[in-house]
C-alpha positions, 0 to 999 in steps of 0.5 A, a space after each residue: 500500500 505504502 509503496 504505491 503512494 510514491 508511484 509517479 502521477 500528475 501531482 496537481 490533478 483530480 486523480 491525485 486528490 482521489 488517490 490521497 483521500 482513498 488512501 487516507 480512508 484506509 488508515 485505521 490507526 495512526 502510529 509511528 509506522 504510518 505517521 509520515 504517510 498521513 502527514 504527507 497526505 494531509 499536506 498534499 490535500 491542502 495544496 490540491 484544494 488551494 490549487 483547485 480553488 484557483 483553477 477548477 471548482 471540481 476539486 472542492 466539489 469532490 472534497 465535499 462529496 467525499 466528506 473529507 472534513 469528517 475524515 480529518 476529525 477521524 484521523 485526529 481521533 485515531 492518531 497517537 502522535 503530536 506531529 499528525 495533530 500539528 499537520 492537521 491544524 496546519 492543513 486547516 489553516 492553509 485551506 482557510 487562509 487561501 480559499 477565496 470562494 465564499 461557497 468553500 469557506 461557508 462549507 468548511 464553517 457550516 458543520 460541527 467538524 470545525 467546532 470539534 477541532 476548536 474544542 478538541 483537547 490537544 496536548 498544549 504542553 507541546 509549545 509548537 502544537 499550541 502555536 499551530 492551534 492559535 494560528 488555526 483559530 486566527 485564520 478562522 477569525 480573519 474570515 468572520 463576518 455577520 454571516 459566518 460568525 453565526 456558524 460558531 455560536 450557539 444561541 438560546 432565546 436569541 442570545 449567544 450562550 456559547 462561542 468556543 472560538 472566542 472563549 478558547 482563544 482568550 484562555 491564552 491571552 496572557 501566554 508568556 510567548 509574545 507571538 501567541 498573545 499577539 495572535 489572540 489579540 488579533 483574533 479578538 479584534 476580528 471578532 469585535 469588528 464583525 459588529 454582531 450585537 448578540 456576540 457583543 453582548 456575549 463578550 461583555 457578560 461575565 465571565 467573558 468580561 473578565 478578559 478586559 479586567 485581566 487585560 488591565 491587570 496584565 498591563 499594570 504588571 507590565 508598568 510595575 516591571 518597567 518601573 523596576 527597570 527605570 529605578 535600577 537605571 536611575 540608581 545605577 546609570 552604568 547598568 546595562 538596562 537600556 535594551 530591557 527598558 526599550 523592549 518594555 516600552 515597546 510592549 507597553 505601547 503595543 498594549 495601549 494601542 491594542 486597548 485603543 483598538 478594542 475601544 474603537 471596535 464600537 462594542 457598547 460599554 467596553 469603553 466605559 469598562 476599560 476606563 473604569 479599570 484603568 482608573 481603578 487598577 492603575 491611575 488612581 492607586 498608583 500613578 497619580 499618588 506617586 507624582 507627589 510621593 518620594 520614590 520609597 522602596 514600597 512605592 510600586 511606581 515612581 514619579 518618572 515612570 508615572 509621568 511617562 505612563 500617563 503621557 502614553 495613556 493620554 496619547 494612545 487611548 482615545 477616550 474622552 471621559 478618561 482624558 477629562 477624568 485624569 485632568 480633573 484628578 490633577 486638582 486633587 491632593 495626593 492624600 485623596 488618592 491614598 485614602 481612597 486606595 486604602 479602602 477601595 482600590 485593589 487592596 494596595 496600600 503603601 506602608 510609608 509615604 514621604 512628601 517631596 522636600 520643598 526648599 525653605 523658601 518656595 519663592 526662591 529659584 536659581 537664575 543662572 547661579 543667583 537667587 531671585 525672589 520670582 513671586 515677589 518680583 512678579 507681584 508688583 506689576 502683574 495683572 493677576 497678583 501673586 497673593 491672589 493666585 495663592 489665595 484662590 485655590 492655586 496653592 501647593 496642595 494639588 497634583 497640578 501644583 506638584 507638576 509645576 513644582 517639578 518644573 521650578 525645583 525638580 531635577 532634569 528628568 522631573 522637569 522633562 517629565 512634567 513638561 511632557 505631561 503638560 504637552 500631552 494634555 495640550 495635544 489631547 485636543 479631541 478628547 480633552 474639553 477646552 474647559 479642562 485645558 483652561 482650568 489647567 492653564 494651558 489653553 492657547 491664547 488664540 483658542 481662548 480669544 476664539 472662544 470669547 469672540 464666539 460668545 460675543 457673536 452669540 450675544 454673551 459678553 458682547 461688550 469689548 471690555 468684557 470680550 478681552 477681560 480674562 477675569 470677567 464674572 461670566 467666564 469665572 462662573 462657567 469655569 467653576 461650574 464645569 470644573 466642579 462637574 468633573 470633580 463631582 463625577 470623580 467623586 461619584 464614580 471613583 470615590 475620590 473626594 476633591 475640594 472644589 476651587 474657591 469661588 473667584 478662581 479664574 482661568 487667567 490665574 492658572 495661565 499666569 501660574 503656568 507662564 510664571 513657572 515656564 519663565 522660572 524654568 528659563 532662568 534655571 542654570 542647572 537644567 540641560 539645554 535639551 530640556 529647556 527646548 521642550 519648555 520653549 516649545 510649550 511656551 510657544 504653544 501657550 503664547 503665540 501672539 505675546 498676549 497680556 499675561 506675559 507681562 513686563 516682569 516676565 520680559 525682564 526676567 527673560 532679558 536678565 537671563 538672556 544677558 547672563 547667557 550673552 556674557 557666557 557666550 562672549 566668554 566663549 569668543 576667547 575660549 577654547 573653540 571660538 573658530 567653531 562658535 559661529 557655525 555651531 550657533 547657526 546650526 543650533 539656530 536652525 535646529 531650535 527654530 525647527 523644534 519650536 515650530 514643530 507640532 510636538 515637543 522635541 523629545 518623546 515622553 519615553 526619553 524621561 525613562 533614561 538618565 541624561 546622556 553622559 558627557 564624553 568627559 565623565 570618568 574619562 577626561 580631566 576637567 581641563 580637557 578641551 573636549 569638556 570645554 567644547 561640550 560646555 560651549 555647545 550647551 551655552 550656545 543652545 541656551 543662548 539660541 533658545 533665549 534669543 528666540 524666546 526674546 524675539 518671540 515675546 516681542 512679537 517679532 518674526 523669527 528669521 530662518 538664520 541668526 542675524 550674524 555679520 558677514 565675514 570680513 576681508 583679510 587685511 593687507 597688513 595681516 600676517 596671513 596675507 604676508 605669508 601668502 595664505 588666502 581665506 581657505 587657510 593653510 594646507 599641508 605641503 603648501 609653500 608659504 613665506 616665512 616672514 616673522 617665523 621663529 626657528 624652533 625645535 620639537 621632538 614628537 618621538 623620544 630622541 628624534 628632534 626636528 627643526 621647524 620655523 614657527 608661525 601663528 596665523 589667523 584668518 577671520 574666525 580661524 587660526 592655526 599654529 604652523 610648523 614649516 620646514 625652510 626651503 634650502 634653495 629658496 630663502 624666506 620660504 618654507 613647506 607647511 609640515 604641521 598644522 594645529 588649531 590656534 585656539 585653546 593652545 594655552 601658551 605658557 613659558 616654562 618656569 624653569 626653562 625660559 626658552 621652552 614654550 608649552 602648548 596644548 593641542 586640541 582636536 580640530 573637531 568636536 565629537 559632540 558635533 558628530 552623532 555617530 560618535 556621541 554618547 548614547 544612554 551612557 555607552 560610549 561609541 568611540 574612544 574619547 579624544 584627548 589633547 596633545 601637548 607640545 613643548 617647543 624649544 627656541 634659540 633664546 629667551 627673546 625668541 620664545 617671548 616673540 612666539 608667545 606674543 605672536 600667539 596672543 596677537 593672532 588669537 586676539 585678532 581671531 577672537 575679535 573677528 568672532 565677536 564682530 560676527 556675533 555683534 548684531 546677534 548679541 545686541 537684540 535691542 541695542 541695550 545689552 552691555 557687552 562685558 570686557 574680554 576675558 583673560 588672554 591665553 597667556 594668563 592661563 595656568 602654566 605648564 611645567 612639562 619637559 621637552 618630551 612631547 606627546 600628540 
């Protein structure tokens, strides 16, 4: 019998199908002897049926006539091997996936054989068999519609009482294997999207509704696991947890997108059920309380992780009630959630809670290293008095105030997390009511005036003075009434009691508080430029037209911070990297403008889960390294560009595409560069130049191998170089350039013991921070850090050494002056910024006491 199976026949023919079915019907039991034949027969039958569906309908007619589905079930019953079960499931999956004929699909689904396979007790200890089974179920779900779904359910009194396909699938919804979880979720969505009302009622009834609760419970566990990874990273920044965090973030966001898809399927009550579970299992007992709590060991989710998760939930899960409930909850105190979790929510109660330590004077914040009494200075001339803000319910007792306090006194990640939260709320345009944005103080002024104008057009507050009065009584009454309604809903549905804001609180008080917070952020010197850019993006969204609440005190504080940053920038013109300053500033200007005008903040919310990118100097380079100085300069430039653009923006001016820097000047005829025969392109190795003013010297780049050169220091525009040239023996006063090094950052110093020795520091020609491929990513260096070279030049006498030193100082002065001239129009934004005196000459830097042995 088995030898005849292998005789030559036309593989894709009806005769072949008839032969296979005949042989299969002769099988009485499947064991190790005949299992290979059965497996091959099942596989071949699926190929022939798929072929016939595309070329000849007689194939499937024969399949139905011989009742092959019944044979499949019989083979399964008499089989003793897992491999046959696997092949049978694969055969069914292939046929279901590839059959295009509705008639063929309806036949496969219209008998109890398919439901028998669905409910058959397979041995799922075999993981591979389980994968084939889930694939089989998913293949069925893809073909479901309002006609075929009825073939998989049993009804009683027009209500579905049994749906094995769905029930069996969700048993594996939280399997450890990601592919199985994904397939089950796809199956569930396929069922939901059919839109059968009786099936929808079935899936939301107990015990099937537990699937949605379990889904949120599983999601909560994922969130707690993520927090563990983040906490480990914050405690030990050198730990290799980046990959694990990114994987956890991907899974969490996938879970949220799935939840969003479930909601969008339109099943009645599912949106409300999921909203309640998210609030009860995650947001109320874990996420919101942690915003005001210290990250103690018994707190399951820390503030940084909570801010990220809240951003993700608001951004991905598009439920209006959920967004507004979260926003309303920000007006509650942390104690309201702690008390509620003790009595109602899932039994989780922190053993110890610790409030964030506030500074002794909450009104003092750091402004570029100086203390400023911000609140006191603002209260003197602002339209909304500071003491009124504090007395009208805007105290430091709500979660909203905790978010703002993170911005004013928190560390970099806390600031970035709070800004991300506010930006996410601002971008939740469809789900979040404008009244909630107004209550939070983040409703853009253009929307506020559009709303007031609409009220005027329909007869409300039609007088001009009321139209633009941000504190009018009708606006205040509407504001308090709608906000109180959300707070009452929070209490009625979730048992969280929040004290209503006092009568008299207006949206303008809240907007003023947010603007004050952002201005104080821009005055902080201990926050990274990248985080400040996020604050700048939010600032631009709130004040696109320089409206009333951005008052003169705000402008003064920004201008003071801008002046301080200008002083720091001017110091860089005499620093280590002035030759790159203008180009870096122009590049950062374009980046900042692009970031400010983007539709979303520069950084994604998940960035707050990682420590700030390490400086390439950490644990590698000494503090006096030129690389450290270069990275500091880049930070100064980023902050300067942001403050400059905010200043222009706050004055209502258009932001130019390029910074208003001056054009390069021509090379003076009497300059050393012109005398040497150099042009604007600068010196090139191997090129010839005149050795006017050149000073003979000796240097050893290798031990015992001293070389003789002619020394020159030359500047052209914003660039400068130290040149070592070999004199041409047959051409007097001319030489060939052999070595070129940057002039800036050379820190020349005559040796204290040997007055003919001149020590120089030779920095790299470029900054690694300007090359993303060489940057530090989440604490891991991609390349070896560059180090500075050290030269010691030996001259013939003391006078020659002093001449070389004077040449370096003179050319560096010319280079620095040109850089300052190029920046002059940019630094004087209103013509009223005092330019400080130049910083010390390089010769006044600390002296070196190295010997003539050199390294490069």
